[in-house]
N, C-alpha and C positions, 0 to 999 in steps of 0.2 A: 487528363488521365482517364483511361477507359474504366468501365466498371470492373473488368477482369483484373486490371492492374491495381485498382483500388483494393480489391479483395485480397490479392496476393500480398500487397503492402501491409494491410491490417493483420493478415494471418502471421506474417513474419514478426511484426511488432508485438502482436499478442503473445507469441512465444518468448520474445525477448523480455517483455514485461512480466510474464509468468515465472521467470526465473526467480524473482523476488519472493513470491508466495511459496514456491517450491523450497527455497532456501530456509524459510521460516517454518512452514507447516509440516514438512516431511519428518523433521526430527523431534517435533513436539511430543509424540507418543513415547519417545526414548529417554525423556528426562530422568525417569526412575533408573533405567538401565545405565545411563551415563554416570549418574551419581554413584551407583554401586561399583561400576568398573573403575572409575577414577578416584574412588575412596573419598567422596565428598558428599555434600547434601544438595537437595533440589534448589535451595535458595542460591547456591553458588552456580549451579548449572543455568539458572535463570539469567545470570549475568552474561551468559553467552548470547542471549537474545537481546539484552540491553546494549551490549557492545556492538552488535550488528546494526541496531537502530542508530546508534551514534555514528558508526562508520558511514552509513548511508547518508545521514544528515550532513556530515562534514564533506564527504566525497562529492556530493552533487554540486556544492559551491565551487569546487575545483574544476569539475567538468564543464560547467556552464560557459565560461568564456573560452575554454578550449574548443568546445563544439561550435561556437560562433566564429572562431579564428580559423580552424582547420577543417571545417565541415563535420558531418555527422558520423560517417562510416569508420574512418581510421581510429578516432578516439574510442568508438564503441568496441572495435575489435581489440584494442589495447586493454580496455577495461575487462573484457571477458577473458582475456588471457591471464591477467592478474588474478581474477576470480578463480580460474582453474587451478593455478599454482597454489593459492591459499587453501582451496578445498581439498587438494591432495594432502596438504599439511594437516587439516582438520581430521582427516581419516587416520592419520598417524599420530595424533596428539597424545603425549605421554601423561599429561595431567590437565586439570581443569584450567589452570592459568594459561597454558599454551592454547587451549581451545578458545578461551575468551579472546586472547590476542589475535589468533588466526581468523576468528569470526569477524573481527574488526577489519582485518585486511581483505577478507572475502567480500565484505560489504563495500569497501573502497573500490573494488573491481566491478562488482555487480551493479552498483548504482549508475554506472555509465549507461546501462540499458534503460534505466528509468528516465534519465534526463533525455537521452537520445530519442526514445519512442515518443515522448510528449513533444519535443521540438520538431521531429519529422512530421507528426500530425499537424502541428501548427504551420509548418512549411507548405503543406498540401491542401489544407481545408480552411474554411472561413465560418465564423459565427456559429449558427445552429448546426451547420455541417460538422464543426469541430466537436460539439457535444455528442452528435450521433456517432462520429468516428470513435470517440472515447468509449461510448457505450458498446460499439462493436468490438473494441479492444478488450473490454471486460468479458464479452462473450467467449473470446478465445482464451484469455488469461485466467478466466474464471474456472476453467477445467482444473487448474492447479489446486486451489483450496478444496475442491471436491474429492480429487483422487489422491492428493499428496499425503494426507494423514493416514488413509487406508493403506497406500503403498508403503509409506514409512513404517506403519505398524507391522505389515507383513515382513518387510526386510529385517526389522529389528528382532522380531520373534524368530525368524528363520536363520538369519546370518549375523545378527548383532548390530549395534547402533552405528558402527563404522561403515557398514555397507551403504547407509544412506548417503554419505559423502562420496563414496565411490560412484553411486548412481548419478549424483549431481555432476560429477566430472564427465561422465559419459554423455549426459544430456547437453552440457555446455559445449563439448567438442563437436557434437552434431550441429548445434546452433551456430557455432563459428563457421563451419563449412557452408551452411545454408546462407548465411549473411554474405560471405565472400562471393558466393556464386549468384545469388538472386537479388540482393538489396542494392538498389541504385542510390547514388549520392543525391541528397535533396537540397544541398546548399554548397555553393563553391567556397573556396578559401577566401577569407577576408583579412588582409594584412592590416586593415584599418582598426581591427579589434585588438586593443592592447592587452598584453598579459602582465603588465607591470602591476604590482599589488595596489598602488595608489589609484591607478586608472580603473582597475577591476572594482575596487571599493566604490569609486564614483559611479560606475555603471550600475552596480547593485543598488546604490542609494537612489539613483534616478528612477529605477524601476519601483522602488519602495515609495516613491513620491506619488505614484498613481493611485488614486482613491479606490477605483474599482478593483485593482489588484489587491490592495490591502484588505478590503472587506471580504472578498471571496477566498483569499489565501488563508485568512484567519479562520473563517468558518469551515473551509475544507480541511484545515489542519486539526481543528477540534473534532471533526468527523473521523479523521484518521486516528486520532488519539483514542476515541471511543472504540473504534474497531480493534486497535491493538491491545486495549485493556481487555477486551473479550478474548482475543487470541492468546494473550499471555496467561490469563487465569482459567481458560477453558479446560485445559488438561487436568488441572487440580480439581476444579469443580465437578467435572463429570467422572473422573477416575477415583478421586478421593472422597468427595462429599456424597456423590450419588452412586459410587461403586461400579461404574461402567468398566468393562474390559477394554483394552487398547483398540481392538478392532471395532467394537461398538462405538467407542468415542470417535473413531475415524469416520464412521457413518453419520453420526450426529453432526460432527464438524462439517462434513461435506454437504449434508442436508441444509444446514444453515447457510453455507456458502452459496448454495443454489438459489436461496432467497435473494442474495445480493445480485446474482446473475439475472434472475427473473426480473427484478426491479430495473436493472440497466437496460433490458430489452424492451420492456413496456415503455421505458423512458424514450427510446428511439421512436416508438410509435406516437407517443404524446407530443414529441417535439415537432412533428409535422403538422400539429393542430393547435398547439397552445404556446404561450409565451414562455421562454426559457427561465426567466427569473421567477415567474409565478409558479411554475412546476417545482422549482427548487424550494421555494418558501413553503408550499403546501406539504411536501413530504418531510421538510424539516419539522413542521408541527406534528406530523405523524410520528417521527422519531421521539419527540418529546412526550407524546401521549403514551407510547409504549413504555418509555422509561418510567414515567410516573405510575403507570399501571403495575410495573414490576415492584416498585417501592410499596405501594398500597397492598398488593396481594401478599408480599413477603411479610409486611407488618401484621397482617391478619393470620399469618402462619398457614397460608393456603397455597404456597408456591411449590407444587409438586413437580417432579422432573419433567414430565411431558408437557405440562403447562408452561414451564420455564423454556423448554425447547421451542414451543410454538411462538411465544412472545419474542424470543431471540430471532426466530425466522422473520417475524414481522418487522423487527428493528432492522435487520439486514436488508430486507426488501426495500424499505424507505431509504436506506443508505445507498442502495443501487441507483437512486435518482440524484441524491445530494452529492455523492462523490464525483461522478464524471461532469456534472453540470458546474460545480464550483471550479473544477479544473479548467473547463472551457472558458468560463467567465473571467478567471484570473489571467489567462493567456491572451484573451481576445484583443487587448489594446496594443499588442506587440507583434512586430514582423521581423525586422533584421536582427533584433536582440532576443529572439525567442529562446535561444539557448540559456541566456542569463536568467530570463523570467522563469523558464522551466526549472532551472536549478534551484531558484529561490522557493518556488512552489514545493518542489520535492523535499528540499532541506527543511522547510518549516513543518511539513507534514511528518517527516520522519523524526524530527526533534520532538514533535508532539507525541509521536508513538513511543519514543524513548522515555519521555516524562511519564506517560501513562503506564508503561511497563514497570518503571521504577516505583511509581505510586502504588501499583498493585503489590509489589514486593514489600514496600515500606509499611503499608496499612494491612498487610495480610493478617487475618485473624481466624482462619479456618472456616470462614463462611463465604457466602456470595455477596455480602454487603459491599465491600470495596468496589467490586466490578459494577454493580447496578447503580451505585452512587455516581461513578465516573460516567457511565453511559447516560444517565439522566441529566447530570449537571452539564455535560458537553452539549447535549441535545437542546436543552432549554436556552443556553447561551447562543447556540447557532440560530435557533428560531427567532430569538429576540433581536439579534444583530441584523438578520435578513429582513425582519419585519420593519425595523427602524429604517433600514436602507430603502425599502420599498416605499415607505411613507415619504421619505425625503425626495425620492424620484417623482412620486405622485404630486407633491407640492411644487416641485421645480417645473414640471411640465404643465401644471394647472389642469390636469385631466380630471 
């Protein structure tokens, strides 16, 4: 594959992967408007976010073996078509119950892009090159969390919250046309991959038996849970606790997202010079340090809004290393069954996101405490698991 072809591939996959953040971040500033229009409260509207996470978690397990059996492109196009139909339904939802259900179906379609993009990268890249490819993917898809809240805030203020879903339909239709025209198939059909439930379960279980996969999938999932705890609670914290306006919140959210993108791009540079596992461990400790700092400063009643934003930026910067690297390390042992492995990685991560979102709602007390405890707890566990894994490797090699 030439450098030009590689760049085109990563650009397309970046936009495919960006559909997820757009689906989440664009409508966050509209929670208050949705609650008012559908005659409900924000806690009920938050369930539309949880149902989306659950849909992504479940859906990826379905797409994994399908992508290994039928190739990457056709299942991807099917998923995006389902996503489009469900998104049209969201724009027309008469009540919050319908919106919750349609967001679930929307996720079932959209998650095809998440599984396919990871599998296609694994089809085309190896080892550290996979981590660099995922970092490049973040550069493209990272545009979404930067502009999505601001774009969503503008659409909501100007045309109402339903316009967000109309915009998502337009984006997806363009994406489908681009994929049909420019994305080449990276894996041929494999009739040897069974779609029988028992055989699929055995294939998943076999992947789960790989120690490297388990370690980096667990740590990557905890990192995703921390990120979605922030995403879920961010609109409440900045707009209700700190009294930011929707557009100001969009700028803050985008600014913190840029920290994630910056980290992922510095990661690309460091991967050319340093060991992948060591980079991941170092920045996992960085996340822990930021989390503990948040707790200490809050306990001293010194956590002012702009200091809070700065620390969140630092947390997201560290996450920009941990997220792509744990993904690459999870998928590294697999070739022919990369679709199955990719599905499990994504499912565990989104399940962690769903739990984190639900925990934010369950422990909601009108303060930032639930969010910073989840961020810190997840980070400390990640650093501890990676440290123990690195010590085991050190002892095994006798280095």
